[in-house]
C-alpha positions in Angstrom: 0.1 0.1 0.0 1.2 3.7 -0.6 2.8 5.1 2.4 3.0 8.9 0.9 -0.5 9.4 -0.7 0.5 12.9 -0.9 2.4 13.0 -4.1 -1.2 12.1 -5.7 -3.6 14.5 -6.4 -6.6 15.2 -4.5 -8.9 14.1 -7.2 -6.6 11.0 -7.5 -6.7 10.4 -3.7 -10.7 10.4 -3.7 -11.4 8.4 -6.8 -8.5 5.8 -5.3 -10.7 5.9 -1.8 -13.6 5.6 -3.8 -12.8 2.3 -5.8 -11.3 0.6 -2.9 -14.4 1.2 -0.6 -16.3 -0.4 -3.7 -13.9 -3.0 -4.0 -13.9 -3.9 -0.3 -17.8 -3.9 0.0 -18.7 -5.9 -2.9 -16.6 -8.6 -2.4 -15.8 -8.6 1.3 -12.3 -7.7 1.5 -10.4 -5.6 3.7 -7.5 -4.2 1.2 -5.4 -1.1 1.4 -4.6 -1.0 -2.3 -5.1 -3.2 -4.9 -2.7 -1.9 -7.7 0.8 -2.0 -6.0 3.8 -4.1 -6.6 3.1 -7.8 -6.3 4.9 -11.3 -6.1 3.0 -14.1 -6.7 4.0 -18.0 -6.8 4.2 -18.8 -10.1 2.4 -22.0 -9.0 -1.0 -20.7 -8.1 -1.5 -18.3 -10.9 -1.5 -21.4 -13.5 -5.1 -22.1 -11.6 -6.4 -18.5 -11.8 -8.2 -17.4 -15.1 -8.0 -13.4 -15.8 -11.1 -11.5 -18.0 -9.8 -8.5 -17.7 -6.5 -6.9 -19.6 -7.1 -3.7 -18.3 -6.3 -1.6 -14.6 -8.3 -4.1 -13.0 -6.6 -7.2 -13.4 -4.6 -7.2 -10.3 -7.6 -6.3 -7.9 -9.0 -9.8 -10.1 -6.2 -11.7 -9.4 -5.9 -10.6 -5.9 -9.7 -11.2 -5.1 -10.0 -14.7 -6.8 -6.4 -15.6 -5.1 -7.9 -14.6 -1.4 -11.4 -16.5 -2.5 -9.7 -19.4 -3.2 -8.1 -19.6 0.7 -4.3 -18.1 -0.2 -2.8 -15.5 2.2 -1.3 -12.2 1.2 0.7 -9.4 2.9 0.7 -5.8 1.9 3.9 -4.1 2.1 4.3 -0.3 2.5 5.8 1.0 -0.6 6.7 4.9 -1.5 5.8 6.5 -4.4 7.8 9.1 -6.4 6.1 12.1 -7.9 6.0 11.7 -11.4 8.5 14.1 -13.2 6.9 13.7 -17.0 3.6 12.8 -18.7 0.3 11.9 -17.5 -1.5 9.1 -15.6 -3.5 6.9 -17.8 -5.3 5.3 -15.0 -7.5 8.0 -15.0 -9.0 8.3 -18.4 -12.3 7.7 -19.7 -11.5 4.5 -21.7 -9.6 3.0 -18.5 -12.8 4.0 -16.6 -15.2 1.9 -18.8 -12.7 -1.1 -18.9 -12.8 -1.4 -15.2 -16.2 -0.5 -14.7 -16.7 -3.6 -17.3 -14.0 -5.9 -15.6 -15.9 -4.8 -12.2 -19.3 -5.8 -13.3 -18.1 -9.1 -15.1 -16.4 -10.3 -11.9 -19.6 -9.4 -9.6 -21.5 -11.4 -12.2 -19.1 -14.2 -12.1 -18.6 -14.4 -7.9 -22.4 -13.0 -6.8 -24.4 -14.0 -9.6 -23.0 -17.2 -11.2 -21.0 -18.3 -8.0 -18.3 -19.6 -10.6 -15.0 -17.8 -9.3 -13.2 -18.3 -6.3 -15.7 -20.4 -4.3 -14.5 -19.3 -0.9 -12.9 -21.8 1.3 -13.2 -22.1 5.0 -9.4 -23.8 5.0 -6.1 -22.5 4.1 -5.4 -24.0 0.4 -3.0 -26.7 0.4 -0.8 -25.5 -2.4 -0.2 -21.8 -0.3 3.2 -20.9 0.8 1.9 -19.8 4.4 0.4 -23.3 4.5 3.7 -24.8 3.6 5.6 -22.7 6.1 2.9 -22.7 9.0 1.7 -26.2 8.4 -1.8 -25.3 8.9 -3.3 -28.6 8.3 
């Protein structure tokens, strides 16, 4: 998660807060950030089928993995102020892509109930299970 949110504009912070709130409420999560740097075990990624190609892909991946019983850890990071150019995350086309992808994931998880059926136990293939032996 971002430690120094002040490097982003007030508008961007508001949009990010609303986005995070919607994701957390809709999918029953408690995430601080969904688009930061991530390290995944390659083996678990082969079990996931992503349907989005835009800015929503990391949120989709994280939500599906958590619902499959994998643990995650959020690590703080510091953003640098953009020196040149403009962000492409807050454009009309990326907004439509995120909305479409979000609706698709809501459909799959809440209506069709096909994506990432929530487990009551830790996934046996997770690194956390192997490290801490939750069995």
